[in-house]
Steps between C-alpha positions, in 0.01 A plus 500: 500500500629844410534754780401818315561724801861383520538538123359856518747594776791357300387687186468826693857470634642396163332793324633742763854364458475524119379862520789589732753336266355688201506835682861438609597424141594139574236367259402638164153485349357566159184696419317169450630335819239353729623529858194318632561206265860464615393526865237229442748259346758553774233473771373166370854363491570615856167356616574159350853500643364577847230237465754243379740569785214483749390157370858369518520593869182308578 
């Protein structure tokens, strides 16, 4: 079962980090870049990694 609250919190933090990196000039974007799309992809990967590590501990 997917924990959407946890996924939302991860996405919120990832998006904040990405925005900070862009404003600091550490990441470059194009006019057609979709920051939300990148945050979604990274968030799902983090979520699955956390879920996987949690199941290995059990």
